[in-house]
C-alpha beads as a LAMMPS data file, in Angstrom:
LAMMPS data file: protein, C-alpha beads

213 atoms
212 bonds

1 atom types
1 bond types

-500.0 500.0 xlo xhi
-500.0 500.0 ylo yhi
-500.0 500.0 zlo zhi

Masses

1 110.0

Atoms # bond

1 1 1 214.506 -191.649 55.839
2 1 1 211.375 -189.543 56.231
3 1 1 209.438 -192.540 57.485
4 1 1 211.963 -193.225 60.214
5 1 1 212.175 -189.568 61.161
6 1 1 208.408 -189.352 61.388
7 1 1 208.098 -192.444 63.560
8 1 1 210.869 -191.192 65.858
9 1 1 209.143 -187.836 66.263
10 1 1 205.848 -189.504 67.074
11 1 1 207.497 -191.762 69.665
12 1 1 209.181 -188.742 71.311
13 1 1 205.792 -187.036 71.494
14 1 1 204.310 -190.240 72.901
15 1 1 207.009 -190.385 75.569
16 1 1 206.337 -186.787 76.610
17 1 1 202.626 -187.485 76.893
18 1 1 203.303 -190.647 78.897
19 1 1 205.471 -188.724 81.349
20 1 1 202.721 -186.162 81.840
21 1 1 200.087 -188.833 82.390
22 1 1 202.190 -190.709 84.927
23 1 1 202.830 -187.466 86.827
24 1 1 199.128 -186.689 86.805
25 1 1 198.290 -190.176 88.054
26 1 1 200.739 -189.777 90.927
27 1 1 199.204 -186.444 91.924
28 1 1 195.707 -187.898 91.740
29 1 1 196.724 -190.803 93.993
30 1 1 197.939 -188.354 96.643
31 1 1 194.905 -186.085 96.297
32 1 1 191.188 -186.388 95.667
33 1 1 190.189 -189.859 94.440
34 1 1 187.144 -188.354 92.738
35 1 1 189.397 -187.082 89.947
36 1 1 190.074 -190.644 88.800
37 1 1 186.405 -191.647 88.926
38 1 1 185.419 -188.653 86.783
39 1 1 187.118 -190.165 83.742
40 1 1 184.732 -192.135 81.518
41 1 1 185.392 -195.862 81.306
42 1 1 185.472 -197.975 78.138
43 1 1 182.232 -199.818 77.429
44 1 1 181.109 -202.606 75.140
45 1 1 179.875 -199.928 72.730
46 1 1 183.426 -198.665 72.209
47 1 1 185.306 -201.949 72.179
48 1 1 186.016 -201.852 68.425
49 1 1 185.947 -199.397 65.541
50 1 1 183.360 -201.337 63.565
51 1 1 181.017 -201.672 66.527
52 1 1 181.418 -198.254 68.167
53 1 1 178.396 -196.065 68.818
54 1 1 179.257 -193.065 66.657
55 1 1 176.367 -191.077 68.174
56 1 1 178.243 -191.103 71.507
57 1 1 180.604 -188.450 70.129
58 1 1 179.043 -184.987 70.096
59 1 1 179.968 -182.939 67.042
60 1 1 182.262 -180.042 67.821
61 1 1 183.309 -178.766 64.406
62 1 1 184.566 -179.698 60.957
63 1 1 187.997 -179.981 59.366
64 1 1 189.063 -180.304 55.752
65 1 1 187.138 -177.563 53.988
66 1 1 188.704 -174.258 52.937
67 1 1 189.052 -171.961 55.928
68 1 1 189.117 -174.788 58.482
69 1 1 192.106 -175.542 60.730
70 1 1 193.302 -178.188 58.224
71 1 1 192.520 -177.950 54.515
72 1 1 192.354 -181.500 53.098
73 1 1 191.023 -183.456 50.099
74 1 1 188.166 -184.578 52.381
75 1 1 186.147 -183.047 55.206
76 1 1 184.662 -184.646 58.314
77 1 1 183.152 -183.705 61.669
78 1 1 185.302 -183.600 64.781
79 1 1 184.207 -184.459 68.309
80 1 1 183.422 -181.734 70.814
81 1 1 186.490 -180.101 72.404
82 1 1 188.979 -181.894 70.120
83 1 1 191.432 -179.340 68.701
84 1 1 192.680 -179.547 65.104
85 1 1 195.985 -178.127 63.919
86 1 1 197.676 -178.300 60.527
87 1 1 201.102 -179.970 60.382
88 1 1 203.775 -178.638 58.057
89 1 1 206.728 -180.810 59.096
90 1 1 207.658 -183.369 56.379
91 1 1 206.677 -186.515 58.311
92 1 1 205.917 -189.443 56.037
93 1 1 204.580 -192.965 56.606
94 1 1 204.363 -195.172 53.546
95 1 1 202.722 -193.284 50.650
96 1 1 201.284 -190.409 52.725
97 1 1 202.525 -187.425 54.726
98 1 1 201.166 -186.037 57.970
99 1 1 198.855 -183.088 57.277
100 1 1 196.710 -182.584 60.370
101 1 1 196.587 -183.515 64.051
102 1 1 193.337 -183.424 66.040
103 1 1 194.205 -183.438 69.724
104 1 1 191.969 -185.217 72.251
105 1 1 193.567 -183.674 75.359
106 1 1 191.056 -180.790 75.615
107 1 1 188.332 -183.476 75.720
108 1 1 190.091 -185.392 78.504
109 1 1 191.971 -188.136 76.615
110 1 1 195.588 -188.697 75.600
111 1 1 195.817 -189.236 71.858
112 1 1 195.277 -187.822 68.404
113 1 1 193.347 -188.353 65.221
114 1 1 196.084 -187.887 62.638
115 1 1 195.274 -187.197 59.001
116 1 1 197.800 -188.201 56.360
117 1 1 197.547 -187.203 52.682
118 1 1 199.359 -188.282 49.518
119 1 1 199.783 -187.413 45.875
120 1 1 197.218 -188.525 43.242
121 1 1 197.941 -191.926 41.714
122 1 1 196.514 -195.276 40.657
123 1 1 196.677 -197.036 44.037
124 1 1 193.331 -197.964 45.577
125 1 1 192.404 -197.375 49.230
126 1 1 193.337 -200.913 50.329
127 1 1 196.795 -200.656 48.756
128 1 1 197.404 -197.263 50.349
129 1 1 196.270 -198.434 53.778
130 1 1 198.326 -201.634 53.643
131 1 1 201.428 -199.621 52.733
132 1 1 200.719 -197.179 55.573
133 1 1 200.438 -199.978 58.138
134 1 1 203.461 -201.832 56.755
135 1 1 205.601 -198.724 57.302
136 1 1 204.945 -198.875 61.067
137 1 1 207.182 -201.247 63.021
138 1 1 205.665 -203.608 65.577
139 1 1 202.265 -204.171 63.934
140 1 1 200.326 -207.450 64.124
141 1 1 196.803 -208.849 63.848
142 1 1 195.604 -206.572 61.053
143 1 1 191.877 -206.857 60.237
144 1 1 190.744 -205.025 57.106
145 1 1 187.174 -204.263 56.055
146 1 1 185.379 -202.050 53.545
147 1 1 183.118 -199.146 54.450
148 1 1 181.082 -196.424 52.731
149 1 1 180.374 -192.855 53.796
150 1 1 177.992 -191.032 51.494
151 1 1 179.493 -191.210 48.020
152 1 1 182.905 -192.335 49.316
153 1 1 184.057 -195.942 49.567
154 1 1 187.088 -196.848 51.599
155 1 1 188.903 -199.449 53.673
156 1 1 189.496 -199.527 57.410
157 1 1 191.853 -201.563 59.568
158 1 1 192.199 -202.499 63.224
159 1 1 195.497 -203.861 64.505
160 1 1 197.818 -204.226 67.472
161 1 1 200.936 -202.137 67.910
162 1 1 203.747 -203.301 70.196
163 1 1 204.569 -200.190 72.219
164 1 1 208.225 -199.969 73.268
165 1 1 207.334 -197.301 75.833
166 1 1 204.667 -199.315 77.639
167 1 1 206.183 -202.754 76.948
168 1 1 202.784 -204.020 75.813
169 1 1 200.537 -204.201 72.770
170 1 1 197.842 -201.608 72.212
171 1 1 195.020 -201.240 69.727
172 1 1 195.164 -198.803 66.829
173 1 1 192.746 -198.062 63.968
174 1 1 192.900 -196.323 60.612
175 1 1 190.829 -195.830 57.482
176 1 1 191.721 -194.723 53.975
177 1 1 189.967 -193.335 50.916
178 1 1 191.207 -192.135 47.564
179 1 1 190.140 -188.876 45.935
180 1 1 190.983 -186.969 42.773
181 1 1 193.433 -184.950 44.875
182 1 1 195.132 -188.028 46.313
183 1 1 194.691 -190.629 49.067
184 1 1 193.835 -189.779 52.655
185 1 1 194.493 -191.911 55.744
186 1 1 192.924 -191.084 59.116
187 1 1 194.645 -192.830 62.031
188 1 1 193.708 -193.178 65.699
189 1 1 196.367 -194.269 68.155
190 1 1 196.237 -193.441 71.845
191 1 1 198.400 -193.805 74.907
192 1 1 197.145 -197.359 75.454
193 1 1 194.213 -199.600 74.521
194 1 1 191.942 -198.050 77.150
195 1 1 192.530 -194.549 75.800
196 1 1 192.074 -195.844 72.259
197 1 1 188.703 -197.382 73.028
198 1 1 187.513 -194.243 74.807
199 1 1 188.367 -192.192 71.709
200 1 1 186.774 -194.566 69.192
201 1 1 183.457 -192.629 69.062
202 1 1 185.375 -189.583 67.784
203 1 1 187.088 -191.770 65.165
204 1 1 183.732 -193.225 64.127
205 1 1 182.231 -189.733 63.876
206 1 1 185.012 -188.777 61.469
207 1 1 184.534 -191.899 59.345
208 1 1 180.748 -191.665 59.334
209 1 1 180.717 -187.986 58.246
210 1 1 183.548 -188.254 55.709
211 1 1 182.910 -186.438 52.416
212 1 1 184.849 -184.819 49.599
213 1 1 185.351 -181.053 49.468

Bonds

1 1 1 2
2 1 2 3
3 1 3 4
4 1 4 5
5 1 5 6
6 1 6 7
7 1 7 8
8 1 8 9
9 1 9 10
10 1 10 11
11 1 11 12
12 1 12 13
13 1 13 14
14 1 14 15
15 1 15 16
16 1 16 17
17 1 17 18
18 1 18 19
19 1 19 20
20 1 20 21
21 1 21 22
22 1 22 23
23 1 23 24
24 1 24 25
25 1 25 26
26 1 26 27
27 1 27 28
28 1 28 29
29 1 29 30
30 1 30 31
31 1 31 32
32 1 32 33
33 1 33 34
34 1 34 35
35 1 35 36
36 1 36 37
37 1 37 38
38 1 38 39
39 1 39 40
40 1 40 41
41 1 41 42
42 1 42 43
43 1 43 44
44 1 44 45
45 1 45 46
46 1 46 47
47 1 47 48
48 1 48 49
49 1 49 50
50 1 50 51
51 1 51 52
52 1 52 53
53 1 53 54
54 1 54 55
55 1 55 56
56 1 56 57
57 1 57 58
58 1 58 59
59 1 59 60
60 1 60 61
61 1 61 62
62 1 62 63
63 1 63 64
64 1 64 65
65 1 65 66
66 1 66 67
67 1 67 68
68 1 68 69
69 1 69 70
70 1 70 71
71 1 71 72
72 1 72 73
73 1 73 74
74 1 74 75
75 1 75 76
76 1 76 77
77 1 77 78
78 1 78 79
79 1 79 80
80 1 80 81
81 1 81 82
82 1 82 83
83 1 83 84
84 1 84 85
85 1 85 86
86 1 86 87
87 1 87 88
88 1 88 89
89 1 89 90
90 1 90 91
91 1 91 92
92 1 92 93
93 1 93 94
94 1 94 95
95 1 95 96
96 1 96 97
97 1 97 98
98 1 98 99
99 1 99 100
100 1 100 101
101 1 101 102
102 1 102 103
103 1 103 104
104 1 104 105
105 1 105 106
106 1 106 107
107 1 107 108
108 1 108 109
109 1 109 110
110 1 110 111
111 1 111 112
112 1 112 113
113 1 113 114
114 1 114 115
115 1 115 116
116 1 116 117
117 1 117 118
118 1 118 119
119 1 119 120
120 1 120 121
121 1 121 122
122 1 122 123
123 1 123 124
124 1 124 125
125 1 125 126
126 1 126 127
127 1 127 128
128 1 128 129
129 1 129 130
130 1 130 131
131 1 131 132
132 1 132 133
133 1 133 134
134 1 134 135
135 1 135 136
136 1 136 137
137 1 137 138
138 1 138 139
139 1 139 140
140 1 140 141
141 1 141 142
142 1 142 143
143 1 143 144
144 1 144 145
145 1 145 146
146 1 146 147
147 1 147 148
148 1 148 149
149 1 149 150
150 1 150 151
151 1 151 152
152 1 152 153
153 1 153 154
154 1 154 155
155 1 155 156
156 1 156 157
157 1 157 158
158 1 158 159
159 1 159 160
160 1 160 161
161 1 161 162
162 1 162 163
163 1 163 164
164 1 164 165
165 1 165 166
166 1 166 167
167 1 167 168
168 1 168 169
169 1 169 170
170 1 170 171
171 1 171 172
172 1 172 173
173 1 173 174
174 1 174 175
175 1 175 176
176 1 176 177
177 1 177 178
178 1 178 179
179 1 179 180
180 1 180 181
181 1 181 182
182 1 182 183
183 1 183 184
184 1 184 185
185 1 185 186
186 1 186 187
187 1 187 188
188 1 188 189
189 1 189 190
190 1 190 191
191 1 191 192
192 1 192 193
193 1 193 194
194 1 194 195
195 1 195 196
196 1 196 197
197 1 197 198
198 1 198 199
199 1 199 200
200 1 200 201
201 1 201 202
202 1 202 203
203 1 203 204
204 1 204 205
205 1 205 206
206 1 206 207
207 1 207 208
208 1 208 209
209 1 209 210
210 1 210 211
211 1 211 212
212 1 212 213
């Protein structure tokens, strides 16, 4: 039941964001066209999580350590202007629960890096990540690969999610590691594939700087 409740809450949030974006687009169309051109476009460097230029995201802060906005089993750097906030609502997807949301809106994008954490156990990162993805309806085209960040080894995935709101598929990415304090999944969605690709440098910054606390 918690999985379904969590997914419903996320879709409601998504719908609210979509309504705001569509309103903003309408206002921009009636006003100054320069507002639309000011938004950065997706490039070949940000067309996939594995190939993104992580250096394109300027470091803004750190989450995970004691005293940060979200205290987690791991820490990582966040992109400039992204705002982190701890989540206390019992939203669960597969073996992990939502612990932190890092909002991209202050940086000019519609989407979040969401950090999910679970209880210690014997499951490896691949098993945890597969269970996380399997708990999300409408997923296809999963591509898994291993990665390392310092002393941590983990698994990442890229896949397509069939959005009921947009009536189209959009890209999503996630990575997982296991620690002595339990598994952690970091997920990047986005309003649509364009937003997702524009936010990939922030996702890559998080993965590249991942470390235990």
